[in-house]
TIVEXLO-858485 format. One record per residue: chain; x, z, y of N, C-alpha, C, CB in turn; residue in three letters. Coordinates in nm, 2 decimals, decimal comma. Glycine has a CB too. Layout:
// residues N
- A | X | Z | Y | X | Z | Y | X | Z | Y | X | Z | Y | ALA;
...
END
This chain:
// residues 92
- A | -0,17 | 11,48 | 7,00 | -0,26 | 11,59 | 6,96 | -0,37 | 11,61 | 7,06 | -0,18 | 11,72 | 6,94 | UNK;
- A | -0,34 | 11,59 | 7,19 | -0,44 | 11,61 | 7,29 | -0,56 | 11,51 | 7,27 | -0,38 | 11,60 | 7,42 | UNK;
- A | -0,54 | 11,40 | 7,21 | -0,65 | 11,30 | 7,19 | -0,75 | 11,36 | 7,10 | -0,59 | 11,17 | 7,14 | UNK;
- A | -0,72 | 11,45 | 7,01 | -0,81 | 11,51 | 6,92 | -0,86 | 11,65 | 6,97 | -0,75 | 11,53 | 6,78 | UNK;
- A | -0,77 | 11,73 | 7,02 | -0,80 | 11,86 | 7,06 | -0,88 | 11,87 | 7,19 | -0,67 | 11,94 | 7,09 | UNK;
- A | -0,86 | 11,78 | 7,28 | -0,94 | 11,78 | 7,41 | -1,09 | 11,76 | 7,39 | -0,88 | 11,68 | 7,50 | UNK;
- A | -1,13 | 11,65 | 7,32 | -1,27 | 11,63 | 7,30 | -1,33 | 11,73 | 7,21 | -1,29 | 11,49 | 7,24 | UNK;
- A | -1,26 | 11,78 | 7,11 | -1,32 | 11,88 | 7,02 | -1,34 | 12,01 | 7,10 | -1,22 | 11,91 | 6,90 | UNK;
- A | -1,25 | 12,05 | 7,19 | -1,26 | 12,17 | 7,27 | -1,38 | 12,16 | 7,37 | -1,13 | 12,19 | 7,35 | UNK;
- A | -1,39 | 12,04 | 7,43 | -1,51 | 12,02 | 7,52 | -1,64 | 12,03 | 7,45 | -1,50 | 11,88 | 7,58 | UNK;
- A | -1,65 | 11,98 | 7,33 | -1,78 | 11,99 | 7,25 | -1,80 | 12,14 | 7,21 | -1,77 | 11,90 | 7,13 | UNK;
- A | -1,69 | 12,21 | 7,17 | -1,71 | 12,35 | 7,13 | -1,75 | 12,43 | 7,24 | -1,58 | 12,40 | 7,07 | UNK;
- A | -1,69 | 12,41 | 7,36 | -1,73 | 12,49 | 7,48 | -1,88 | 12,46 | 7,51 | -1,64 | 12,45 | 7,60 | UNK;
- A | -1,92 | 12,33 | 7,50 | -2,06 | 12,30 | 7,53 | -2,16 | 12,36 | 7,43 | -2,08 | 12,15 | 7,53 | UNK;
- A | -2,11 | 12,39 | 7,31 | -2,20 | 12,45 | 7,21 | -2,20 | 12,60 | 7,22 | -2,17 | 12,40 | 7,08 | UNK;
- A | -2,09 | 12,66 | 7,26 | -2,07 | 12,81 | 7,25 | -2,12 | 12,88 | 7,38 | -1,93 | 12,84 | 7,23 | UNK;
- A | -2,09 | 12,82 | 7,49 | -2,11 | 12,88 | 7,62 | -2,26 | 12,86 | 7,67 | -2,01 | 12,83 | 7,73 | UNK;
- A | -2,32 | 12,96 | 7,72 | -2,46 | 12,94 | 7,77 | -2,46 | 12,85 | 7,89 | -2,52 | 13,08 | 7,82 | UNK;
- A | -2,57 | 12,78 | 7,92 | -2,58 | 12,68 | 8,02 | -2,54 | 12,73 | 8,16 | -2,72 | 12,62 | 8,02 | UNK;
- A | -2,57 | 12,85 | 8,19 | -2,54 | 12,90 | 8,33 | -2,40 | 12,94 | 8,34 | -2,63 | 13,02 | 8,36 | UNK;
- A | -2,32 | 12,94 | 8,24 | -2,18 | 12,98 | 8,24 | -2,09 | 12,86 | 8,22 | -2,15 | 13,09 | 8,14 | UNK;
- A | -2,14 | 12,74 | 8,21 | -2,06 | 12,62 | 8,18 | -1,95 | 12,60 | 8,28 | -2,14 | 12,50 | 8,16 | UNK;
- A | -1,99 | 12,61 | 8,41 | -1,89 | 12,59 | 8,52 | -1,78 | 12,69 | 8,51 | -1,96 | 12,60 | 8,66 | UNK;
- A | -1,81 | 12,81 | 8,49 | -1,70 | 12,91 | 8,47 | -1,61 | 12,88 | 8,35 | -1,76 | 13,05 | 8,46 | UNK;
- A | -1,67 | 12,84 | 8,24 | -1,59 | 12,81 | 8,12 | -1,50 | 12,69 | 8,14 | -1,68 | 12,79 | 8,00 | UNK;
- A | -1,56 | 12,59 | 8,21 | -1,48 | 12,47 | 8,24 | -1,36 | 12,50 | 8,33 | -1,57 | 12,36 | 8,31 | UNK;
- A | -1,38 | 12,58 | 8,43 | -1,27 | 12,62 | 8,52 | -1,17 | 12,70 | 8,45 | -1,33 | 12,71 | 8,63 | UNK;
- A | -1,21 | 12,79 | 8,36 | -1,11 | 12,87 | 8,28 | -1,03 | 12,78 | 8,19 | -1,18 | 12,98 | 8,21 | UNK;
- A | -1,10 | 12,69 | 8,13 | -1,03 | 12,59 | 8,04 | -0,93 | 12,51 | 8,11 | -1,14 | 12,50 | 7,97 | UNK;
- A | -0,97 | 12,46 | 8,22 | -0,87 | 12,38 | 8,30 | -0,76 | 12,46 | 8,35 | -0,95 | 12,32 | 8,43 | UNK;
- A | -0,78 | 12,59 | 8,39 | -0,67 | 12,67 | 8,43 | -0,58 | 12,70 | 8,32 | -0,73 | 12,81 | 8,49 | UNK;
- A | -0,63 | 12,73 | 8,20 | -0,54 | 12,76 | 8,09 | -0,46 | 12,64 | 8,04 | -0,62 | 12,82 | 7,97 | UNK;
- A | -0,52 | 12,52 | 8,05 | -0,45 | 12,40 | 8,02 | -0,33 | 12,38 | 8,11 | -0,55 | 12,28 | 8,02 | UNK;
- A | -0,36 | 12,39 | 8,24 | -0,25 | 12,38 | 8,34 | -0,14 | 12,48 | 8,33 | -0,31 | 12,37 | 8,48 | UNK;
- A | -0,18 | 12,60 | 8,30 | -0,09 | 12,71 | 8,28 | 0,00 | 12,69 | 8,16 | -0,16 | 12,85 | 8,26 | UNK;
- A | -0,06 | 12,63 | 8,05 | 0,02 | 12,60 | 7,93 | 0,12 | 12,49 | 7,97 | -0,07 | 12,56 | 7,82 | UNK;
- A | 0,08 | 12,39 | 8,04 | 0,17 | 12,28 | 8,08 | 0,29 | 12,33 | 8,16 | 0,10 | 12,17 | 8,15 | UNK;
- A | 0,27 | 12,43 | 8,24 | 0,38 | 12,49 | 8,33 | 0,47 | 12,58 | 8,25 | 0,32 | 12,56 | 8,45 | UNK;
- A | 0,41 | 12,67 | 8,17 | 0,49 | 12,78 | 8,11 | 0,55 | 12,74 | 7,97 | 0,40 | 12,90 | 8,09 | UNK;
- A | 0,49 | 12,64 | 7,90 | 0,55 | 12,61 | 7,77 | 0,69 | 12,56 | 7,78 | 0,47 | 12,49 | 7,71 | UNK;
- A | 0,73 | 12,47 | 7,87 | 0,87 | 12,44 | 7,87 | 0,97 | 12,55 | 7,91 | 0,89 | 12,32 | 7,97 | UNK;
- A | 0,92 | 12,64 | 7,99 | 1,00 | 12,76 | 8,03 | 1,02 | 12,85 | 7,91 | 0,94 | 12,83 | 8,15 | UNK;
- A | 0,92 | 12,88 | 7,84 | 0,92 | 12,96 | 7,72 | 1,01 | 12,90 | 7,61 | 0,78 | 12,99 | 7,67 | UNK;
- A | 0,99 | 12,77 | 7,59 | 1,06 | 12,70 | 7,49 | 1,21 | 12,70 | 7,52 | 1,01 | 12,55 | 7,48 | UNK;
- A | 1,25 | 12,68 | 7,65 | 1,39 | 12,68 | 7,68 | 1,45 | 12,82 | 7,66 | 1,41 | 12,64 | 7,83 | UNK;
- A | 1,37 | 12,92 | 7,69 | 1,42 | 13,06 | 7,67 | 1,44 | 13,09 | 7,52 | 1,32 | 13,16 | 7,73 | UNK;
- A | 1,34 | 13,05 | 7,44 | 1,35 | 13,08 | 7,29 | 1,46 | 12,99 | 7,23 | 1,22 | 13,04 | 7,22 | UNK;
- A | 1,48 | 12,87 | 7,28 | 1,59 | 12,78 | 7,23 | 1,72 | 12,84 | 7,26 | 1,57 | 12,64 | 7,28 | UNK;
- A | 1,74 | 12,90 | 7,38 | 1,87 | 12,95 | 7,42 | 1,90 | 13,08 | 7,34 | 1,87 | 12,98 | 7,57 | UNK;
- A | 1,79 | 13,16 | 7,31 | 1,81 | 13,29 | 7,24 | 1,83 | 13,27 | 7,09 | 1,70 | 13,38 | 7,27 | UNK;
- A | 1,74 | 13,19 | 7,03 | 1,74 | 13,19 | 6,88 | 1,76 | 13,05 | 6,82 | 1,62 | 13,25 | 6,84 | UNK;
- A | 1,76 | 12,95 | 6,90 | 1,78 | 12,82 | 6,84 | 1,65 | 12,75 | 6,79 | 1,87 | 12,82 | 6,73 | UNK;
- A | 1,66 | 12,64 | 6,74 | 1,55 | 12,56 | 6,69 | 1,47 | 12,63 | 6,58 | 1,59 | 12,42 | 6,65 | UNK;
- A | 1,55 | 12,70 | 6,50 | 1,48 | 12,77 | 6,39 | 1,38 | 12,87 | 6,44 | 1,59 | 12,85 | 6,30 | UNK;
- A | 1,41 | 12,95 | 6,54 | 1,31 | 13,04 | 6,60 | 1,19 | 12,96 | 6,65 | 1,37 | 13,12 | 6,71 | UNK;
- A | 1,21 | 12,85 | 6,72 | 1,10 | 12,78 | 6,78 | 1,01 | 12,73 | 6,67 | 1,15 | 12,65 | 6,85 | UNK;
- A | 1,06 | 12,68 | 6,56 | 0,98 | 12,64 | 6,44 | 0,90 | 12,75 | 6,38 | 1,06 | 12,57 | 6,34 | UNK;
- A | 0,96 | 12,87 | 6,37 | 0,89 | 12,99 | 6,31 | 0,78 | 13,03 | 6,40 | 0,99 | 13,10 | 6,28 | UNK;
- A | 0,81 | 13,04 | 6,53 | 0,71 | 13,08 | 6,63 | 0,59 | 12,98 | 6,63 | 0,77 | 13,09 | 6,77 | UNK;
- A | 0,62 | 12,85 | 6,62 | 0,52 | 12,74 | 6,61 | 0,43 | 12,76 | 6,49 | 0,58 | 12,60 | 6,61 | UNK;
- A | 0,50 | 12,78 | 6,38 | 0,42 | 12,81 | 6,25 | 0,34 | 12,93 | 6,26 | 0,52 | 12,82 | 6,13 | UNK;
- A | 0,39 | 13,04 | 6,31 | 0,31 | 13,16 | 6,33 | 0,19 | 13,15 | 6,42 | 0,40 | 13,27 | 6,38 | UNK;
- A | 0,21 | 13,08 | 6,53 | 0,10 | 13,06 | 6,62 | -0,01 | 12,97 | 6,56 | 0,15 | 12,99 | 6,76 | UNK;
- A | 0,04 | 12,87 | 6,48 | -0,06 | 12,79 | 6,41 | -0,14 | 12,87 | 6,31 | 0,01 | 12,67 | 6,34 | UNK;
- A | -0,08 | 12,95 | 6,24 | -0,15 | 13,04 | 6,14 | -0,24 | 13,13 | 6,21 | -0,05 | 13,11 | 6,05 | UNK;
- A | -0,20 | 13,19 | 6,32 | -0,29 | 13,29 | 6,39 | -0,41 | 13,21 | 6,44 | -0,21 | 13,35 | 6,51 | UNK;
- A | -0,39 | 13,10 | 6,50 | -0,50 | 13,02 | 6,56 | -0,60 | 12,98 | 6,45 | -0,45 | 12,90 | 6,63 | UNK;
- A | -0,54 | 12,94 | 6,33 | -0,63 | 12,90 | 6,22 | -0,71 | 13,01 | 6,17 | -0,54 | 12,84 | 6,11 | UNK;
- A | -0,65 | 13,13 | 6,16 | -0,73 | 13,25 | 6,11 | -0,84 | 13,29 | 6,21 | -0,63 | 13,36 | 6,09 | UNK;
- A | -0,81 | 13,28 | 6,34 | -0,91 | 13,32 | 6,44 | -1,02 | 13,22 | 6,43 | -0,84 | 13,32 | 6,58 | UNK;
- A | -0,99 | 13,09 | 6,42 | -1,10 | 12,99 | 6,42 | -1,18 | 13,00 | 6,29 | -1,04 | 12,85 | 6,43 | UNK;
- A | -1,11 | 13,03 | 6,18 | -1,18 | 13,03 | 6,05 | -1,27 | 13,15 | 6,03 | -1,08 | 13,03 | 5,94 | UNK;
- A | -1,23 | 13,27 | 6,09 | -1,30 | 13,39 | 6,06 | -1,37 | 13,46 | 6,18 | -1,21 | 13,49 | 6,00 | UNK;
- A | -1,33 | 13,43 | 6,30 | -1,39 | 13,50 | 6,42 | -1,48 | 13,42 | 6,51 | -1,27 | 13,55 | 6,49 | UNK;
- A | -1,46 | 13,28 | 6,51 | -1,54 | 13,20 | 6,60 | -1,64 | 13,12 | 6,53 | -1,44 | 13,11 | 6,68 | UNK;
- A | -1,76 | 13,13 | 6,57 | -1,87 | 13,06 | 6,51 | -1,92 | 12,95 | 6,61 | -1,99 | 13,15 | 6,46 | UNK;
- A | -1,92 | 12,83 | 6,58 | -1,97 | 12,72 | 6,66 | -2,11 | 12,68 | 6,61 | -1,87 | 12,60 | 6,67 | UNK;
- A | -2,21 | 12,70 | 6,68 | -2,35 | 12,67 | 6,63 | -2,36 | 12,52 | 6,61 | -2,45 | 12,72 | 6,73 | UNK;
- A | -2,44 | 12,48 | 6,51 | -2,47 | 12,34 | 6,48 | -2,55 | 12,27 | 6,59 | -2,54 | 12,33 | 6,35 | UNK;
- A | -2,64 | 12,34 | 6,65 | -2,72 | 12,28 | 6,76 | -2,65 | 12,28 | 6,89 | -2,86 | 12,36 | 6,77 | UNK;
- A | -2,65 | 12,16 | 6,96 | -2,58 | 12,15 | 7,09 | -2,66 | 12,22 | 7,19 | -2,56 | 12,00 | 7,12 | UNK;
- A | -2,59 | 12,27 | 7,30 | -2,66 | 12,33 | 7,41 | -2,73 | 12,22 | 7,49 | -2,56 | 12,41 | 7,50 | UNK;
- A | -2,82 | 12,26 | 7,58 | -2,89 | 12,16 | 7,66 | -2,79 | 12,09 | 7,76 | -3,00 | 12,23 | 7,75 | UNK;
- A | -2,69 | 12,15 | 7,80 | -2,59 | 12,09 | 7,89 | -2,52 | 11,97 | 7,82 | -2,48 | 12,19 | 7,94 | UNK;
- A | -2,48 | 12,00 | 7,70 | -2,41 | 11,89 | 7,62 | -2,50 | 11,77 | 7,60 | -2,35 | 11,95 | 7,49 | UNK;
- A | -2,62 | 11,80 | 7,56 | -2,71 | 11,69 | 7,53 | -2,74 | 11,61 | 7,66 | -2,85 | 11,74 | 7,48 | UNK;
- A | -2,75 | 11,68 | 7,77 | -2,78 | 11,61 | 7,90 | -2,66 | 11,53 | 7,95 | -2,82 | 11,71 | 8,01 | UNK;
- A | -2,54 | 11,58 | 7,94 | -2,42 | 11,51 | 7,98 | -2,39 | 11,39 | 7,89 | -2,30 | 11,60 | 8,00 | UNK;
- A | -2,41 | 11,41 | 7,76 | -2,38 | 11,30 | 7,67 | -2,48 | 11,19 | 7,69 | -2,39 | 11,36 | 7,52 | UNK;
- A | -2,60 | 11,21 | 7,71 | -2,70 | 11,11 | 7,73 | -2,68 | 11,03 | 7,87 | -2,83 | 11,16 | 7,73 | UNK;
- A | -2,61 | 11,09 | 7,96 | -2,59 | 11,03 | 8,09 | -2,47 | 10,94 | 8,10 | -2,59 | 11,13 | 8,20 | UNK;
- A | -2,38 | 10,95 | 8,01 | -2,25 | 10,89 | 8,02 | -2,23 | 10,76 | 7,95 | -2,15 | 10,97 | 7,98 | UNK;
END
């Protein structure tokens, strides 16, 4: 999944975040990615021990639905790329 989500997230950040805030957004994105990698197994082990696989699947489905609704109705990604994205894409 990361093969699709990572590049899409990078493009969305480049289009949403103002040019002067790209470094901050990149740092926050990296921090949240690393935090997820550390905390996900701990949380999954806790939920598995308390409620079993059924709870894990329901929580996964619920988090997917919540993320889908937020992306569908609350976040607008502009069609035009920011200057940062155009500059970095052309240099690579």
